[in-house]
N, C-alpha and C positions, 0 to 999 in steps of 0.2 A: 751471814748466813741463816736466812728464816729456817726454822724447825717446826714441822706440822705436827703436833703430839693432842690425841684424840682422847687421852686421858685425863685431859683437864676438867674438874671439877668445879662451881662455885658456890660458896655458901652465901647465907646472910643471915642478918640479925640487926637488932638495936645494939648501939652502942656498951648499952647497960648490960644485955644479954650475951653479949660477945665479952666483955669484961670478965664475967663469971663464968665463962666457957673454958673447963678444963681438957679439952679435946686437943689431941697433936694432928697437927693438918700434913698432909704428904706435901712433898714439894710441887707437884702439879696444882696443888689445889690454892683456889683465890678465895678469900673473904672479905665480904664489904658490908660494912655499917649503912645500914639502910637511912639512917636519920643523919648521917654525919656525912657519909660520901667517901670515907676513907677505906684504902684497901688494902689489904696484905696478901703476903702470899708464903702458902704453908712453905716449912724448911725439913719436914720429918723428924724435928728435936724438940721444937718450942712448940708450947701454948700458942694461943691467940695472944696474950696480954705481953709476952714476950716477941713477939714477932715484930719485924721492922717495918713502918707502914711504907707503900711502896710510894717512890718520890721524897719521903721527910727524910729525917738525918737521923736522930741517935734512935734508938730500938722503941718503937710504940710512938712517935713523935710526927706530928703532921706540921705542915710549912704551913705557919701562919706570917701575917705580915711582919712581927717583931722579930722573925728567926729566918724571915728571906734575906740573901746576901746578893750584894750588887745593886740596892735599890737608891733610887736618888735622895740627897740627904731633905729635899725639900719638893713637897707634891704640890700645887694646885689645886684648891678644893672647890668643888662646885657639883650641883645638880646635872651640869652639860658642859659641853667646851666652851661656850660663851660665859656661864658663871664662873669657871676656872679662871678664865683669860681676867674678868674684871677683879677676882679675888687677888691676882698678882699686880693690878693696874694695869695690863694691858688690853682690854676690853674694847673700845671701838677705835673706830678710823679717827676720831676727833681728838682723841687722847696723843698729846705729846710727851714722848716718852725718849724722843734723844734731847735732850736739854743740858749736857756736857760732853765733854771730849771722851770720857768713858762709856755712856752710854749709845746704844744704836739709835739711827734716826727711823721715825715711823716712814711707811713706805711711802708717802706721797708728798716726803722733804725734796726740797728742789737745789740745795745748797748753792744759793745766790752769792752773788760775788760783790763785794762794796768795789766803789770805783778809787783806784788809786793816784791821787791829782801828781806825786812826784814823777811816776813814770808814763802820765797821761792814758790810764786804761781806765774805762770806761764802765760803770755798774754793768751786771749782767744779773739776769733773771735766774740761768740755770746755768748749770755746767755747758750743756750744748750752746746755749749763745754765747757763752766765753769762748769756747773753741773758734766759731765762728767769728767773733770780732778777731780774736787774734790771727785766724787765718788768713782773712782779710787786710789787717793790717803788716802781716808779712808781705803777703803779695804785692802789695803797693810799694813796699820797702826793696822787694827785688828788682819790680818793674822799673822804680827809680834808678836804681843800681846800673841797671841794664841799659837805659836810656840816654 
């Protein structure tokens, strides 16, 4: 439920100025460090240095990459998305990323099928071609059995 409060005040100063500030800020007063962007909300008891940063952890802490929880263990680095993909070895369409049973195949991988002499299965260049060949073979066998 939203509450409209008209008695909110905003104070601002640099981090250095506010660190030396001994004022006690009321509960609806917001204080912003103009050089870092850190915001705190007064509680009517503590001076600025003892207030918790909005969105921060412990009193006075701000959220930083090192204190952020739930982030991935590995991040691809790069100036843009293409550089990041290159840094992990997935940057170009020519790159073969599916080289073992444990890795993913690249987008244009076709799943070619090798011939199998014992069963008479012919080689197929794609799974679709294999399905068509098998369908044709099954149809021929069904037609031969019913005729």
